[in-house]
C-alpha positions as CSV (number, residue, x, y, z in Angstrom):
1,X,57.1,91.8,-8.3
2,X,56.3,89.0,-5.9
3,X,55.8,85.4,-6.8
4,X,52.4,83.8,-6.4
5,X,53.2,80.8,-4.2
6,X,51.2,77.6,-4.7
7,X,51.4,74.1,-3.2
8,X,53.1,71.1,-4.8
9,X,51.9,67.6,-4.2
10,X,54.3,64.6,-3.8
11,X,53.3,60.9,-4.1
12,X,55.3,57.9,-3.0
13,X,54.8,54.1,-2.6
14,X,54.4,54.3,1.2
15,X,56.2,51.0,1.9
16,X,58.7,48.9,-0.2
17,X,60.2,45.5,0.5
18,X,63.5,44.4,-1.0
19,X,65.7,41.3,-0.6
20,X,69.1,41.8,0.9
21,X,71.7,42.4,-1.8
22,X,69.3,43.4,-4.6
23,X,68.4,46.7,-6.3
24,X,65.2,48.5,-5.5
25,X,63.5,51.6,-7.0
26,X,62.1,54.2,-4.7
27,X,59.3,55.9,-6.7
28,X,58.5,59.6,-6.2
29,X,56.2,61.6,-8.5
30,X,54.7,65.1,-8.1
31,X,52.1,67.5,-9.3
32,X,52.6,71.2,-9.7
33,X,50.3,74.0,-10.9
34,X,53.3,76.0,-12.3
35,X,55.1,75.3,-15.6
36,X,58.0,73.0,-15.1
37,X,61.4,74.6,-15.8
38,X,64.1,72.0,-15.6
39,X,66.7,74.5,-14.4
40,X,64.6,75.4,-11.4
41,X,63.1,72.0,-10.2
42,X,65.0,70.5,-7.3
43,X,64.5,67.0,-5.8
44,X,66.0,66.1,-2.4
45,X,66.1,62.6,-0.8
46,X,67.0,62.0,2.8
47,X,67.1,59.0,5.1
48,X,66.0,58.3,8.7
49,X,67.1,54.9,10.2
50,X,64.8,52.7,12.2
51,X,67.1,52.7,15.2
52,X,68.9,55.6,16.8
53,X,70.7,57.9,14.4
54,X,70.5,61.2,12.7
55,X,68.8,62.0,9.4
56,X,71.3,62.1,6.5
57,X,71.2,63.2,2.9
58,X,70.8,60.5,0.2
59,X,70.5,62.3,-3.1
60,X,70.1,65.7,-4.6
61,X,69.0,66.7,-8.1
62,X,68.9,70.1,-9.9
63,X,69.5,70.1,-13.7
64,X,71.7,67.1,-13.0
65,X,72.1,64.5,-10.3
66,X,74.4,65.0,-7.3
67,X,75.0,61.6,-5.7
68,X,76.6,61.5,-2.2
69,X,80.3,61.4,-2.0
70,X,80.5,59.9,1.5
71,X,78.4,58.0,4.0
72,X,76.5,54.8,3.7
73,X,74.9,55.8,0.4
74,X,78.1,56.5,-1.5
75,X,78.0,54.6,-4.8
76,X,74.7,53.1,-3.7
77,X,72.3,55.6,-5.4
78,X,71.4,56.3,-9.0
79,X,69.0,58.8,-10.5
80,X,66.0,57.2,-12.2
81,X,63.7,60.2,-12.6
82,X,62.6,62.7,-15.2
83,X,61.5,66.1,-13.9
84,X,59.8,67.0,-17.2
85,X,57.7,63.9,-16.6
86,X,57.1,64.9,-13.0
87,X,59.2,62.0,-11.8
88,X,61.9,62.2,-9.1
89,X,62.6,58.5,-8.5
90,X,66.0,57.0,-7.5
91,X,67.4,53.4,-7.4
92,X,69.3,51.9,-4.5
93,X,71.9,49.4,-5.4
94,X,72.5,46.1,-3.5
95,X,70.6,47.2,-0.5
96,X,72.0,46.0,2.9
97,X,70.1,45.7,6.2
98,X,71.4,49.1,7.2
99,X,69.0,50.6,4.7
100,X,66.0,49.7,6.8
101,X,64.3,53.0,7.5
102,X,62.3,55.8,6.1
103,X,63.3,57.7,2.9
104,X,61.8,61.2,2.3
105,X,61.3,62.8,-1.1
106,X,60.9,66.6,-1.3
107,X,60.3,68.4,-4.6
108,X,60.3,72.2,-5.3
109,X,59.3,73.9,-8.5
110,X,59.4,77.7,-8.0
111,X,57.0,79.3,-7.3
112,X,55.6,76.0,-6.0
113,X,58.0,75.6,-3.1
114,X,55.5,74.6,-0.4
115,X,53.8,71.2,-0.1
116,X,53.9,67.8,1.4
117,X,57.0,65.6,1.7
118,X,56.6,62.0,0.4
119,X,57.9,59.1,2.5
120,X,58.9,55.6,1.7
121,X,59.4,52.9,4.4
122,X,62.0,50.5,3.1
123,X,62.1,47.0,4.6
124,X,65.2,44.9,3.7
125,X,64.5,41.2,4.2
126,X,66.8,38.1,4.3
127,X,67.9,36.5,1.1
128,X,65.8,33.4,0.5
129,X,66.9,30.4,-1.6
130,X,63.9,28.2,-2.3
131,X,64.6,24.8,-3.8
132,X,64.8,25.0,-7.6
133,X,64.3,21.3,-8.2
134,X,63.5,18.0,-6.5
135,X,60.4,17.2,-4.5
136,X,59.9,20.5,-2.6
137,X,60.2,22.8,-5.7
138,X,57.6,25.7,-5.5
139,X,56.2,24.2,-2.3
140,X,58.2,26.1,0.4
141,X,57.5,29.7,1.5
142,X,59.6,31.8,3.8
143,X,57.7,33.2,6.8
144,X,60.5,34.0,9.2
145,X,62.2,37.2,10.4
146,X,65.7,36.8,11.7
147,X,65.7,40.2,13.4
148,X,62.8,38.8,15.5
149,X,64.4,35.4,16.1
150,X,62.0,33.7,13.7
151,X,63.1,31.2,11.0
152,X,59.7,29.7,10.1
153,X,58.7,28.3,6.7
154,X,55.4,27.2,5.2
155,X,55.0,23.9,3.4
156,X,52.3,24.2,0.7
157,X,50.0,21.4,-0.5
158,X,51.1,18.9,2.1
159,X,50.6,15.2,1.2
160,X,51.1,11.8,2.8
161,X,54.6,11.6,1.3
162,X,55.6,14.7,3.4
163,X,55.5,12.7,6.6
164,X,58.8,12.8,8.4
165,X,61.2,14.8,10.5
166,X,62.2,18.3,9.5
167,X,65.4,19.8,10.9
168,X,66.0,23.6,11.4
169,X,69.6,24.8,11.9
170,X,70.4,28.5,12.5
171,X,73.8,30.1,12.4
172,X,74.6,33.6,13.6
173,X,78.4,34.2,13.4
174,X,80.3,33.9,15.6
175,X,77.6,31.7,17.1
176,X,78.2,28.5,15.0
177,X,77.5,25.9,17.7
178,X,74.1,24.7,18.9
179,X,71.7,21.8,18.5
180,X,69.3,22.0,15.6
181,X,65.6,21.9,16.2
182,X,63.4,19.1,14.9
183,X,59.8,19.0,13.9
184,X,57.9,15.8,13.2
185,X,55.2,16.3,10.6
186,X,52.3,13.8,10.4
187,X,49.9,14.2,7.5
188,X,46.6,12.3,7.9
189,X,44.1,11.4,5.2
190,X,41.2,13.7,4.9
191,X,38.1,12.2,6.4
192,X,34.6,12.8,5.2
193,X,32.4,14.1,7.9
194,X,28.7,14.5,8.0
195,X,27.7,18.0,9.2
196,X,24.1,19.0,9.7
197,X,23.9,22.4,8.3
198,X,20.7,24.5,8.2
199,X,20.0,23.3,4.7
200,X,20.5,19.7,5.7
201,X,18.1,20.0,8.6
202,X,15.6,21.6,6.4
203,X,15.8,18.8,3.8
204,X,15.7,16.0,6.3
205,X,12.9,17.2,8.6
206,X,10.7,19.3,6.3
207,X,11.1,18.8,2.6
208,X,11.5,15.0,2.7
209,X,8.4,14.2,4.8
210,X,6.4,16.8,2.8
211,X,7.5,15.1,-0.5
212,X,6.5,11.7,0.8
213,X,3.1,12.9,1.8
214,X,2.5,14.6,-1.6
215,X,3.5,11.3,-3.3
216,X,1.0,9.4,-1.2
217,X,-1.8,11.8,-2.0
218,X,-1.0,11.8,-5.7
219,X,-1.1,8.0,-5.6
220,X,-4.6,8.0,-4.0
221,X,-5.9,10.5,-6.5
222,X,-4.4,9.0,-9.6
223,X,-5.1,5.4,-8.6
224,X,-8.5,5.1,-6.8
225,X,-8.2,1.3,-6.8
226,X,-5.4,1.7,-4.2
227,X,-7.8,3.3,-1.7
228,X,-9.8,1.3,0.9
229,X,-12.4,-1.0,-0.7
230,X,-16.0,0.1,-0.3
231,X,-19.3,-1.5,-1.2
232,X,-21.1,-0.1,-4.2
233,X,-24.0,1.0,-1.9
234,X,-21.6,2.8,0.4
235,X,-19.6,4.3,-2.3
236,X,-22.6,5.9,-4.1
237,X,-24.8,8.4,-2.4
238,X,-28.1,9.6,-3.6
239,X,-28.4,13.4,-3.9
240,X,-32.0,13.1,-2.7
241,X,-32.6,14.1,0.9
242,X,-33.9,11.4,3.2
243,X,-36.7,12.5,5.5
244,X,-36.4,12.1,9.2
245,X,-39.4,10.3,10.5
246,X,-39.9,8.1,7.5
247,X,-37.5,5.4,8.6
248,X,-40.2,2.8,8.4
249,X,-39.7,2.7,4.7
250,X,-36.2,1.4,5.3
251,X,-37.4,-1.2,7.6
252,X,-40.0,-2.5,5.1
253,X,-37.7,-2.7,2.2
254,X,-34.5,-3.7,3.9
255,X,-34.2,-6.9,1.9
256,X,-35.0,-5.3,-1.5
257,X,-34.2,-1.6,-1.9
258,X,-34.3,1.6,0.0
259,X,-37.0,4.2,-0.4
260,X,-36.1,7.9,-0.3
261,X,-38.5,10.7,0.1
262,X,-38.3,14.3,-0.7
263,X,-40.4,17.4,-1.2
264,X,-41.0,18.9,-4.6
265,X,-42.0,22.5,-4.3
266,X,-42.5,25.0,-7.0
267,X,-41.2,28.4,-6.1
268,X,-44.2,30.1,-7.8
269,X,-46.8,28.2,-5.7
270,X,-44.9,27.8,-2.5
271,X,-47.1,30.1,-0.4
272,X,-50.4,28.6,-1.7
273,X,-49.1,25.1,-1.1
274,X,-48.3,25.8,2.5
275,X,-51.7,27.4,3.2
276,X,-54.0,25.0,1.3
277,X,-52.3,21.8,2.2
278,X,-50.4,22.3,5.4
279,X,-50.7,18.6,6.5
280,X,-50.3,16.8,3.2
281,X,-47.0,15.6,1.9
282,X,-46.1,14.2,-1.4
283,X,-43.6,11.3,-1.5
284,X,-41.6,10.1,-4.4
285,X,-39.9,6.8,-4.4
286,X,-36.4,6.5,-5.6
287,X,-34.0,3.8,-6.1
288,X,-31.1,4.8,-3.9
């Protein structure tokens, strides 16, 4: 009877960073459609260096761990997985810079023997000793990379008291001699600057003038006495229409009072009025 072959999926962290001389866990988990039989599951770890070099075996597990007995990984690898929990992780002890490279994790659970290979890129960085006390505690961050010839640091929360000369000395045995580099740091007080943003321009040139005009209009409405002084005769207007052609009434009563004239017409007798008395006009005097 043939086995029904299915795929197995392996998951890894992708990239892991570790400080030189410390332990690091390389995580590898898997999913399988077949029932897990501890005696049949195999986990294989291999390593491919960054530079020139051949791929080499790191670790092998089947029912029990089989660590390497020679090579760079001898006494450097411990089993940290659990196949019943779908975990095939390992731990690297006191990683040196020679461990920089790609680690591959392959899992087989017959009949699931085909599937992807998980990869973890390990990056071993220089040991960093930040100040544990004094003025620069928790204010210095390592940004360098010695492999690239970079020994930079970052100073956090710089203040005026940080002004001074900083000296950087690098040693790469057997190169012990050389002049250190100096950097003069000048921290200046923060100055307040006025920047015209879109909101500022809108406030200055649109909203402020509009607000002033509205205040002036409200002042004229709520306080009529503030408006231009007018004579009582000019301030009050009669609703009665003044007839053109009857200006002589104004001339006659210029010293006393003005006379206004108007027609009074009844809507019911408007047609009779216009036919019977086309040339007669009725005037009414009014005190304007």
